[in-house]
N, C-alpha and C positions, 0 to 999 in steps of 0.2 A: 284775706291776704293770699290764700291759695288761688282764688279766682283772678286776682290781679296778676300774679306770677304766670298763670296760664294764659291770660290775655297778652301779657308781654311776650311770652314765648311764641304764641301764635303770630303776633305782629312781627317779631324778628324773623320768623320762618317765612312769612309772606314777603317781607322786604327782601330776604335773601333770594327767594324764588323770582321775584320781579327783577332784581339785579342780575341774576343768572340769565333770565330770558332776554333782558336788554343787552347783555354782553353777547349772547348767542346771535341775536339779530344784528348787532353791530359787526360781529365777526363775519356773518354772512354777507352783509352789505359790503364789507371790505373785499371779500372774495369776488363778489359780482363786479365791483368797480375795477378790480385788477384783471379778472379773467373773462368777464362776459359783460362788459360795460354797455355796448350797443344793444344787444338783445334784452338786457335788463331794463334799459330805458324804454325800449319798444314795448315791453310788457306793461310797464307803468303807464305809458301813454294809452295803450289799449284799454287798460282798466278804467282810466278816467273817461274815455269815450263810452265804454259799456255802462258805467255808472250814470252818466248824464242821459243816456238814451232812454231809460225807463221813465223818469219824470217828464221828459220831453214828449214821449209817446202819449202819456196820459193827458198832458196839456193840449197836444194836437187833437186828440179825440174829443176833448171838451169843446174846442173851437168848431170841429166838424159837426157835432151833434147840435150845438147852439145854432150854427148856420143852417142846418136842416130844419130845425124848429122854426127859425125866423122865415125861411122860405115857405114852409107849410102854412104859416099864418099870413103870408103875403107881405110881410114887413120888408123883405129884401130879396134880391136874386141870390140863388144858391151858389152858382159856380164862381162868380168873382170873389166871394168870401171864402169858399171852400178850397180853391186852388192853392193858396199859400199853406194852408193846414195840411193838404194832401202832399205837397212837396216836402214839408217838414217830416211828415210821417214816413214818406218814402226814404228820405235821407237817414232817418233813424233806423229803419229796418235794414237798409243796405249797410250802414256802419256796423250794426250788431252782427249781421251775417259775416261780414268781412273779418270782424274781430274774432268770431268763433273759428273761422277757417284758418287764420294765421296764428292764433294764440298757441294752439297745440304744437305747431312746428317750432315756434320760438322757445316754448317751455322745454321741449325735448332737447333743443340745442343747449339751453342753459344747464339742464340736468346733466348732460354728457360732459360739459366743461367742468362743472363743479364736482361731479363724481370722480373724475380723473384726478383733480387737485386733492380732494380729500383722501382718496385711496393712497396717493403718493405720500401725503402727510402721515397717514396711519402707518404705512410701511417704514417710513423714515424714523418715526418715533419708536416703533417696535424694535428696530435695529439699534437705536441710540440708547435705549433703556439698559440699566445694569442687568446682567444675567440673573442676579438674585430676584429681580422682579418676577421672573417666570416661576418662582417658587411660591408666589403669593396668590391666594384665591381672588382677592379683590382686583388684581391685575387682569385676570381673565374675565371678571365681571365687567370691568370698565371696557375692556377690549371687545367683548361680545356685544355690549350695548352700543358701543361706538360703531361696530361693523353693521349692526342693524340700522343705525342711522344712515349709513352709506347705502345699505341695501334698499332702503326707501329712497326714492328720487330726491336728492338734495334740492333739485330745481323745484320740487313740490312745495318747499317753503316759500320760494319766490312766487309761485302760482298762488299759494294760499294768501300771502301778503297782498299781492296785487288784486286778488279776488276780494279780499276784505275791503280794500280801498274802493273797488267798483261797487260792492254791495252797500257800503256806507254812503257813498255819493248818491246812489239810487234811493236809499232810505231817507236821507235828508231831503232830497228833492220831493219825494212823495209826502213827507211830513209837512213841508211848506204848503203843499196843495191842500192837505187835510186841515191845516191850521187856518186857511182862508175860509173853510166852512165853519169851523169852531175850534178854538185853541184847546178845549178839553179832549177833542178827538186825538190831537197830536200827542197830548200828555199820556193818554191811555195806551196808545200804540207804542210810544217810547218805553213805557214801563214794561210792557210785555216783551219788547225786543231786548232790553237790557237783561231781563230775567232769563230769557232763553239763552242768550249769549253767555251769561255768567254760569248757568248750569252746564252748558257745553264745555266751557273752560274747566270747570270743576271735575266733570266726568273724565276729560282727557288727562288731567293731572293725576287723578286717582288711578287711571288705567296705566299710565306710565310708571307710577310707583309700584303697581302690582307686577308689571313686566320686569322692572328692575330687580325686585325682590325674587322673582321667579327665574332669574338668570341661571342659577345653578341647575334647576330642573331642565331648562332648555338645553344647557350644555350636556347634561346627562343623557337626555333624549337623543341629542345629536351624536354622542359617543356610541351609544348602543346601536343606533341606526347605521352608523358608519361600519361597525363591526359586523353587523348582519349582512352588509352588502359589499364588504371589502374583499379584494382578491387575497390579501395576506391571511385573513381569518378563515377563508372558505374551506381549506382542508380540514382544520380542526373542527369546524362546525359540523362537517359531515361525518368525520371519523368518530367523534365523541358524542354526536347528537346533542350538542349544547345549544343549538339554535332556540329551542323552546324556552330555555332558561333566560337567555339574553332578551328574547322577545317579551318575556314576562317582566323583566327589569325595565325595558323600554315602556311597557304599558303602565307599570306602577308610577314611573316618573311622569308620564303623560297624564295620568289620573290626578296626581298631586297638582300639576299645573292647571288642569281643567277645573279642579275644585275651587282653586283661588280665583281663576278667571270667571267662572260661572257666578260666584258670589259678587264680584265686581260688576258684572253685566246685569245682575238682578237689581242691584242698587241703581244702576244707570237707567234701567227700564222704568223703575218707579218714578224717578225724577223726570224722565221724559214724558211719562203719562200725565203727571201733575201739570207741568208747564204747557203741554199741548192742550189739555182741557181748559186751562186758563186762557190760552190764546184763542181758542174757539169761542169761549164765552165773551171775551172782549170784542172779537170780530162780529159776533151777533149783535152786541150792543151798538157798535159803530154803524152797522147796516140800519138798525132801527132808528138811530139818531139821524142819519142821512135822509131817510124817508120822511121823518117828521119835519126836518128843515125844508125839504122840497115841498111838502104840503103847506108850510107856512110861507113859502115863496122866498126864503132867504138863500136857497141854493137853486140854481137853474137846472133845467132838465139835462143840459149838456154836462154840467158839473156832476150831477147825480150819477149819470151813466159812467162817466169817466172815473169818478171816485170809487164806484162799485168795482170797476175793472182794476183800478189802482189798488183796491183793498186786496184783491186776489194776488196781484203782483207783490204787494207789501208782505203778505203772508209767505209767499214764495221766497222773497228776499230775506225774511226773518229766518226761515228754515235754512237758507243758504248761509246766513250769518252764523247760526248756531253750529252747523256742521263744519263750516270753514274755521270757526273759532276752535272747535274740537280738534280738527286736523292741524291747525296752526300751532296750538299749544303742544300737541303731541310731537310735531316735527321740531319745534323749538326745544322741547325737553330732551329729545333724542340728540339734537345738536349740542345741547348743554352737556350731556353725558359724554359725547364725543370730545368736547373741549376739555373735560376732566381728564380723559385719557391722554390727550395731546399735552396737557399741562403737567403730567407726571414728570418728576425730576429725572432728567437724563443722566447717563453715566458721568460722574465727576471728571472734568477735564483737568488740564495742567493747572495746579494751584500757583506755581511760581514759574515764570517763563524761563526757559533755558535757551541760550543762544545756539547751542550745538545739538539740541534735541536730546535723544537718549544715547548715553555713552556706551561704548563696547564693554562687555563683561570682562574684567581683567583680574579681579581678585576673588569675589565671592558674592553669592546671594545668601543673606542671613535671615532666618526666621527667629524672631525674638519674642517669646511668650505669646505666640499667635493663637487667637481664638476666633471661632466663627460658628454662628448659629443660623440655621436656615429659618426664614420667616415662618412663624407659626409652630416651629418645633419646640418641644418641651425640654430638650437637652442639646448642648452644643455638639456640632459635628467634629470640631477640633477644640482642644483646650490646652493652653500652656505649651504649645509646640515650639521647641527651640532646636534648630538644626542649621547646618551650613552646607551649601552646594558650591562647588568650585568648578572653574573652567576645565574642560577635558576630563571631567570625572564621570564615571558611570555608577549610578545609584539605583538600586532597586527598592521599591516600596512594597512591603508585603503585610498581610494581615487579613483577618476574616472580613466577610462582607459587612459593610457599615462601619469599618474601622476608621474611615476618613481619608483613604488614599486618594480617591478622585477629587475630593474637596481640596486636599493639599495642592495637587498639581494645578487645579483651577485658580487657586490663590497665587501660585507661582506665575501663571500666565497672565495675571491681572484680570481674569474674568470675574472674580469675586474680590471684595475688599474686606480685610479682617475687621472683626468687631472689637478685638482686643489685641494688644501688642502691635508689632509692626514688622514689615519686610523691607530690608534694605538691599540695594544693589551697589556694591563698592562704597558702602557708607551712606548712600542717598536713599531716602525713604521712597518706596515704590509709588506712594501716593503723590509724590512730587514730580513724577515722570508722566509724560503723555501716554495713556494706556494704549492708544492705537500704535504709536511708535514702538513701544515696548513689545507689543505682540508681533510686530514685523521682525523682531529679532528671535522669534520662537516659532516652532512648528510642533504639531501634535497629531497623533492618531488616537481618536477617542473610541471607546468601546461601541458606542452608538453612533457610528460614523454615517455620513450622508451617502445616499445612493441617488445621484442626480439623473433624471431621465433625459440626458443629453449624450453627446458623443463621448467616446473613450478619451480623446484628447482633451475635451473640455472638463471631464471628470477629474483628470489629473491637473490640468492647467488652472483650475480655480484657485489653487494655492498661490498663483502669481498671474493674475488676469492680464497683466501687460503682455504676456506671451501669446495671448489669444487675439489675433487680429479680427476686426469686425467682419471683414469680407474674405477672410482666408479660406482657401479650398483645402480642407483638412485631409482630403483624399490624396493630395499631392504635396502639401506643404504643412509639415508638423515641426514645431520648434525642436531643435536637437536636445534641449534640456528636458523636454517632456519625454522624449524617447529614452534618454539616459535614466530618468527617474523610473520609468517603467521597467527598464532592464535591471535596475538596482533592487526593485521590489519583487521581481520575478513575474510581473504582469505581462511583459513582452512575449513570453512563451505562448500565452493563449490569445493575445491580441493579434498575432500573426495569422491565426486561424479564423478570425472573425471575417464576415463577408466583405466589409469595407475597411478593415484595419482600424486605424485610429479614428476614422470618420464614422464608424459604426454607431448608430444610435442605440442606447441601452434602455432597458426597462420596457414594460408592457403598457405604459400610459399612453404612448403615441404609436402610430402606425410604423411598421418596419422595425420596431425596437426588438433588440435581442436581450433575453434575460440571462444573467450570469449566475453561477453558483455563489454561495455565501463566501467561500474561500477566494473566488475570483474578485468579487466585490471588495473583499478585504485587501487584496493585493493592490487594487486601484487606490484604495484609501491610503495605504502605505506609500505608494508612489506619489500621491498628492503631498504627503508630509515630506518626502525626500526632495521634492522639487524646490522647496524654499531653502535658501542658503541661510540657515539660522544658527544662532549660538547656543540655543537651548532646544533639545529634542525631547519630547514627551511621548511615551507610548503607553496608553492606558489599555492594558489587556489586548495587545495588538494581534495576538495569534489565536484568539478564542475559537475561530471557525476553521482552524487548520489542524491537520493531523500532526503527530509528533515529528515525523521526518520533515514535513514541510516547515514546521516550526523551527527546527534546527537550521534549515536553509535560510529562513527569514532572519534569524538572529545573526547568522554569519554575514549576510549581506548588510544587516544593520550595523554590525561592527565596523565595516568599511565606511558606510555612509555617515556614521556618527563620529568618525575619527576627528579629534581636535575640537569636539563640542562637549558641552555639558549634557549628558544623556540621563534622563530619568524615566524609568519604566516600571509599570505595575504588572504583576503576573501572579496568578494563583497557583501556577505550577512552580514550585519552589526549586526544581532543578534548574529552571531558567535563571533564578536569582543568583546562581553561582557565577553567572557571567559578569556580575557587577563587582566593582572594587569595594563597594560598601553597601550593606543591606540595612535598611531602616525598617523596624518592625513597629506597627501601630496597632493599638487595641483600644476600642471605645474612644477614639479621637485623641489619643495621647501616644507619644513616642515612648515605647517601653524598652527597646533594645536597639543597638546600632553596632555594626562591625562587619567583618567579612564572614564568609560562609563557615570556615573552620573555627573561627573564634566563637561564633554564635552557637555552633554545635557543641563546642567544648563547655560553654557556659550552662547548657542544659535548661535554658529558659523557654520563652514562648516560641521562638523560632525553631528550636530543637524539637519541641512538642509537635508543631505543625509539620515539620519535615519528617518526623517518624511516622506520622499518620499517612503521609504520601509516599513513604519509602517503597512500598510495594509497587508503585507506579513506575519507578525508575529501575532499570536494570542495565544490561549490557547493550540494549538497543539504542533508543533515542538519546538517553542520558549519556551513554558512552561516546556519542558523536559530538557532544557539546564540549568545546575546547575553551579553556580560560582565555580571556582576552589579553 
């Protein structure tokens, strides 16, 4: 019974693999038909010509040798009989040479077309997936495997497929010639060919599985390699002498990968040795049989010579079939993994169509028993959170690290969707609103904000790309809203001193780039948030890189910029929380307190405890300059 179940499982697995491979090939064929139809057809035509050329060459050689033997015996003149065979042989050689010369160019053209298409699809899918997908290890496994499929020439699958067609046509033609000598010769050669191709496919499939399972080791190797060579990590590597430790970690990850890979290669080598030995034995038997047939007179001298040459060509084609099968299965398997990534479910879109899109926030955003757990986490990041946010209200979220503050604002922005409970906007469930339209009504400054290696104007203008013209000369034409946003954030004070003002390229990734301080980068991020005319403004620890005096300045500017909007900010400096009309205290993913500064201090709870711990940080200096809104 167990044997039957095992056989059934193996059969289902094989069927699934065949269906996956067929789907990948069909997907590729659709891409070629859409994006590279003419060169794809040209490759197919060349493969047919190349496949027919081999048996035609052997056939022509048979005619030539038989003509020579007849001329030597005086039975006929040589040249009248030989010229047609010579002409055929010349045509075959010329067609084969032309095919080799042109095929590489066409294959490269197909590769570039398909690679661009697949890269775009991967990027579009990565952007379309829910943010929570980036918290899942299997997402990175599928992405890494898919990117490896693109890293290998996608056109290589086309070349492998057309190469298979060419090889199969050549093998069939040669088998017909061997069958004329004796049908058993063809049977023996077919058996060894099928065996070698099957072993090649098996090896490739096993190797792909090994690589897929080793995806985490490769990612770990890539991470440590990036740290060892990155500009950001270079100061600490030198200061703390940590490079040997990271190098050791890279080496351990590499050795784990190498151990698995070596075991797979060892199994492949044993299988190759066995099939190669069998192929040599069958070839020796075929040569012996041809000699016996020639001695008996059932095979002519011309056929003997040509078939001996054809046997060497048959072995070469068999090797090509084995290796091309190995490569084809590998390419198709990688493409199947890429399709798995492309098939991941994108972010849910609007469930119920709304004629007017997302309405303006008029009454409230309500969290009702909201819970959220990150994929793979053993406890929820938020649990049973109930709170209300109103227009024009300033709310501070405080709590220790890991309390759930950032998770809460990401749920508010529609970047995550709750696992439990619901979030409503003026009574409408947030899941019933188009997430893209909802986000256009919000703006945010995240703690881990982006530092784009582009111009100052573009760093700010990415919040509203419509303000960035494709061909605008940023040295002379900068949209007034970009300038206003820079002035509100305080970035305008240092932008004026940059070599090209708002057109100055930033970062050291490209030539002529200017590096900014952490505080300057943060002011640009704040300007980016101010640029968008949003109803909800979120600041996630917006002043972490600023000194207390600069922090006060930022909050004063923020007070003016956020006027009339729902402002939610996170800060670990509780003196800043006094700026809010309402303070919400979170602990272990739950709301434990809510109220204004004075009420929470009077209550003597969690907020009061944290505030007392930080009381020595606040005196008559920075804290004294903070004015209530």
